[in-house]
N, C-alpha and C positions, 0 to 999 in steps of 0.2 A: 556671574557664572552660577548656573543652577546646580544644586547639590542634592543627591539622593542616596538613600541607603543601598538601593539596588537599581542598576540600569540594565535593561535587557535589550540586546541588539538583535532585532528580528522578531516579528509578530506572528510566526507560524505556530503550528500545534505544540511545539516545544516552548517557544518564547512567551506566547500569550498565557499559556497555562502556568508557566513559572511565575510570571508577574502577578497573576490572580492569587496563586497560592501564597506567595510572599506577602501580598497585601492582606490576605486573610490572617496572617501571623503577625501583622503590625508593621510591616516595612513600608517606607515611602518609596514608591517605584515610578520609574519612567520606562517606556518602551519606545525604541527607535525603529521606525519602519520606512523603507524607501518606496514601497508600492502599496499593497493592500494588506490589511490585517487578515490573518488566516493562512498566509504563506502559500506555498505550492499546493498543499493539501486542499485548502478551501477554494482556491482560485483557478488552479490548472490541473489538479490531480484528483484526489479521493472523491470529493463531492460533485464537481461538475461531470466527471466521467460516470459516476454512478447514476446521476440524473439522466444522462444520455443512454446508459445501459438499460435503465428502466423503460425508457421510450422504445428502445429496440426490442425489449421483451414483450411490450404491449403489442408492437407490430407483429411479432412472431405469433403471439397468442391469438391475435385477430385473424391471422391467416389460418390458424388451426381451430377456429371457433366451432366449426361443424363437428369436430370430434366431441364437443361438449353439448351438442344439441342446440347450438346457437347459430343461426344463419346470418353471416355478415358478407356483404358484397362491396366491391369497390374499395378495398383496403389500399390506402395511398399514404406514403411517407412524406411528410412535410418537414424536411430537415431544418429549415429556417425556424419553424415553430418549435421544434425540439430544442434548438439552440437558445431560443428566447426563454423557454421554460427553464432551461439550465441556468441561464443568467439570473432569472428571478430567484431561483433556489439559492444561488451563491450570494446575491444581494441581501436576502433575508438573514443568512447566517453571518455575513459580514457586519451588518448593522447590530446583530445580537452581540457580537464580541465587543464592538465599540460601546454598546450599552453596559456591558459588564465592566469595562474599564471605568466608565463614568461612575458607576455604582460603587466601585472600590477606590475611587479617587486616584486612579493610575493615569499619569500624564502620557499621552500619545504624541510623540515628537516625529514629525514627518521629515524624512530625509535619509541620506546614506550615512551610516555610522562608521567611524574608523578610530581605532585606538591610537592615540598620539603620544601617550606617555603613561607610565603607571598611574592608574586611578583617574584617567581623563579620556573622554570620547569626544571627537569632533564630528558634528553632524552637518552635512552639506545638503541644503534644501534644493528643490528642483530649479529655483531661480539662481542658484549659485551662491547664495548667502550662507554664511557659516555661523555656528554657535558651538560653544564648548560646554560639556556637562561633566561634572565631577561625581565620582561614585566611590562608595566604600567597597562594594562588591559589584562585579559585572557578570552577567550570564550571556554568553555568545550563542546565538541561535539563528545563524544565517542560512542554514539549510543546504540544499543541493539544486542542481539544474541539469537538464539533459546533456549528455555528452554529445559533442559535435565533431566526430572524426572528419578529417579533411577530405577523405575519399567520397564523402557525401556532399553534394552541392545544394545545401539547404537554401530554399528561397521563400519559405513560409507559405507557399501556395501549392506547389506540386511535389516538393520534397520537404517533408515536415518533421519536426520534433514532436514529441507527445504534447508539449505545451502549445505548439502551433495547431495541432489537430483539434484541441479542445476549443479553439477559437473559431473554427470553420463554421460557416453558415450554410454550406452546400457541399454535397459529396457527389461523386460521379457514380459509375457503374462497376468500377473495379479498383482494387488497391493491392499494393505490395507492402507487406509488413516485414521489416528487417529486424529480427530479434524475437525470440519466443520465450522471453521471461514473463514475469507477471504482467507488465504493462502491454507488451506486444500481444500476448494471448487475450487479454481483456478487449483490446481494440479489435482483434480478429473476430472475436465472438460478437461484439457490437455490430461491426460492419456486415457480418454474415446474417444477423437477424434483420438488418435493414435491406437485405437482398443483394448486396454487392458480391461480386466475384472476388474471393480473397485468396491470396497466395502468401504464405509465411515462409521466410527463409531464415535458417538458424545455423550458425557456425558449429555449435556443439551437436551432440548426437541425438538430442531429443528436445521436445518442448518441456518447459518447466524442469530443467535438468537438475536442479538442486533438491527436488522433492523425492518422496518415497517412490520406489520403482512401480508399485501398483497404481499410484496416482498418475504417473507418467503414462502407463499403458492405457488407463481408462480415458485420460484426456486425449491421447492420440486417437483412440477409437471414436471418441465424441466428435473430434474435429473431422474425421473421415465421414461420419454419419451426417454431419452438417455440410459436407462437400467443401470444407476448407482445405485447400491444397497446402501441404506442409513439406518443405524441402529441408532436411536436416543434414548436418555434416557438410555444409556448403558455404564456401567463403564468397562474400559479395565484394567485388573489386571496386565498384563505383555505382553511384546512383545520381542521376541528374534529370532535369527537365528535358523533355524531348517532344517536339511537336506540340500537341495539345495536352500531353500527359507527362508521364515520367517513365524512365527506363533504368533497369538495374542490370549491370553486367556482372555475371558470375565468373568464378575462377574457371578457366578453360574457354571463355569467350561466349558462353550462352547468354542471350539477352532476354529479359522479361520486360513486358510493357504493361502499363495500367494507367488509369486516369490520374492517380497520385500515389506517392509512396510515403509510408510512415516509418521513421527510423527510431528504433527503441533498443539501443545497445548499451544501456547503462547510464549512470548519473555521476556527476563530479561535484565535490564540495565547493560551496561559494565562500571561499576564505581568502581569495586573492584580494589584495589592496585593503585588507581588514586591519592592517597595522599590528599583526601578531608579533613581529620582531620588536616593535617599539615597546610592547608590554612584556617582552621576554617569554612569550608563550611558544612552546615547542610544537611543531607540526611535522608530519611526514607525508609526502605526496599530497599535501593540501589538507589532510585530515588532522584534527587536533586530538591528541591523546588525552584521555581522562581516566580518573580512577573510579571506584565503585560509587563515589559520591558526586560524580560528574565534575570534579575539580581538575583543572589543568596543572601544568608544571609550575604555574604561578598561583599561590594560595588564594589570592583575591579574585582570581579569574576562573569562572566555570564555563562549561560548554555543553550543549545538549543538541540532540537531533542528528540529522544526516551528516553534519560536518564532523561528528565524532568517529565516523567509520564503523559504527556498530550496525545493528539491523536498521535498514532504511525504511522504517515504517512510522506512520504518523503517531500511532499509539505508543510506540517506544519513545518517540520524542516527547510526548506528553508526560509519560512516566518519568523520564529523565528530568523534565522541567520541575515536576513535583519534588523529586529527590534533591535537586540542586537548591531549590528554594528552601526546603525544610532543613537541609544541612547548613546553609548560610544562617538560618535563624536558630541554630543551636540544637537541632535534632540529629539523631544518628542514622537517618534514612540512607539506604544504599540500594543500588540496582541489582536485580536478579534477572538475568536474561534466559534462564533455563526453561521457563514455561510461557514464553511469548507466543501467542497465536499469530498465524499469518493466513490471509484470505486472498483468493483470486476470484474475481467476479465474472467468471466465464459462464457458459451454459454447457453442462451443469457447473455449479460453483464448487470451489475447493476451499476447505478449511483444514489447517494442520497445526499441530503443536507438539513440541518435544522431538525425540529422535526418530529418524527413519529406521526401518528394520535393519538395513545395512549398517547404519551408524551404531545401532544398539549392539549388533553382533561384533562389530569391530572393537567396541568398548568392553567386550567380555560379559555383557548382560546375559543372564539365563533367560533367553527370549521365549515368551509364550505369545502366540498371535491369535486374536479372535477377529472374526469378520461377520458382517451382516449385510446382505444385499437389500437395497431399497425396494426392489421388485417383490420382496416378501412382506412389505409393509402396507397395510390397508390405506393409510393416509396418503402414501405416495401414489397409489393407484387412483384415489379420489382426486388428487391434484393433477393427475396426468403426467407425472414426472417420476419414472421408475428406474432411470439409469443411475448407476453409481453404487457406492457402498460406504460403510464405516469400517475402518480397520483399527484395532487397538493392539498395542504392543505392551506386554506386561513383563515384569521381572519375577521369575518363578521363585526367587529367593525371598523377596520382600513382599510380594503380592501387590506391589504398587504399579501403576501405569507409568510408562516412560515415553510413550508416544501415541498420538491419536491422529489418524488421517482420514478425512471425509471428502468424498466427491459425490455431489448429488444435490437435491433440492434443500435449500436452507442451510447449506454447509457453513456459511459465514456466521450464522447465528448459533448453530449447534456447537461449534468449536469452543464457545465461551464456557459451556458446562465442562468440557474436557479440560480446559485450562485451569478452571477452578479446582476440579478434582485433583489434578496433578500438583498444583501449587499448595494445596492443603495436605497433600500426602496421603490421600484416601486410598485404601486398598480396593482391589476388584470386588471382593466380597461386600465391602461397605457400599460401593456403587450399586450393586445388585439389590441391596436392601432399600434403596431409594425408589419409592413408587412413582413411576412416570405416568402422566395423564394419557388417556387414550380417547380418540385416535390422534396422535401427534407424530411429527417427524423425529423428535428426540428419543422416541422409543427405540429407534435403530441403534443409538449409542448404547443403551442398556442391553439390548439383545447381543451386540457385539461383545460387550464385557461378559455377558452370560456365556457366550460361545467360547471365550477365552478360558472360562472355568469349566467348560463341558456341561453347561446347564441351560443352553439356549432352548427355548420352547418352540420357536418357529424356524429352526434350522434342522433339516433332515438328518 
């Protein structure tokens, strides 16, 4: 029986990062993975979708090339070639992770891991053979998967989960997207850029319903501008393949038809048949409860990533992986979820961190709001992307920022500065003292903070 200081079950962004950090600190580690290293993020989520989204933006830019004084004719989308490029990007990253394992002498054990008793994991390989691994500590990192409600007749061809969608090598001319959260909105933007007729149906009252209200309004306007049809407050009774395409039946009997349908209505933890009971680990609705050190109800068992029921973001999983590894190795590391940025790779992009304006007011914050429109920024005009804004929410009592919400060009990159400012507790006045390069998009962040303080130069 193989024995390790730490066994990590799952090689996604939480698991592989945990193993590498633990190995850096001197632990002998093994990682158990049933499919591919990198997990959902690398293989079916973050990376492949962003590769496809980039291709979609190139197609949209090519169609608009004349606006930049460049004549392009015969723009044609080759989705099979897009998919091949996406696969190449994923393969390079996958090989990189395996190379890091080898460099750190981390053993990669192929198979499905299951806790069979305290301090033991049974691994079942693809051929059915089994081996048992003994651990001093274990980090569970099995992630999540798309929810598959029974009212949707998934077939992997015309009625798809987001995981099915990333594997497609061809798309038709029209699509129904059920669900207007992060994933649904990203796919809607992608398919729109590729020239598809897109209809989004959402049960709740808006797209991106968990975000700041000004973000919701701007993204709703952006979708209308791009002729993406959005139906909110509408229940979908069923979706199934019909004829050569797919049909969605809405509450009241209305039917929508398209070449295919993408269902994005949430994700569920992959904790079934993981053997949690055998190890005495407590879970509720499949999610494993953890403390600030990512430790479960059993002291030797840690859990990270989507399965913990915290924020289902790859970078949160990675941060949890570092915290878990460091705590196991004797450090006092702990998670702080208050300044976690979130991004939506639509057109325009969204980046947000901290409290929305409504949340801040509900918490009794002495709210001060600053705004800056990208259309007032020289670099945005040079780039040809002037839609959107930066909105900052400050606490009048402390002078610190409590929320930053960006919709516009480069939002996913710009939000990193905002997160750093909030994490370090910088005040609005201190942000203003930081000289930002010109001409750049992050100038919009500084201008918004200046507007918060009544000092904006480029706001009337």
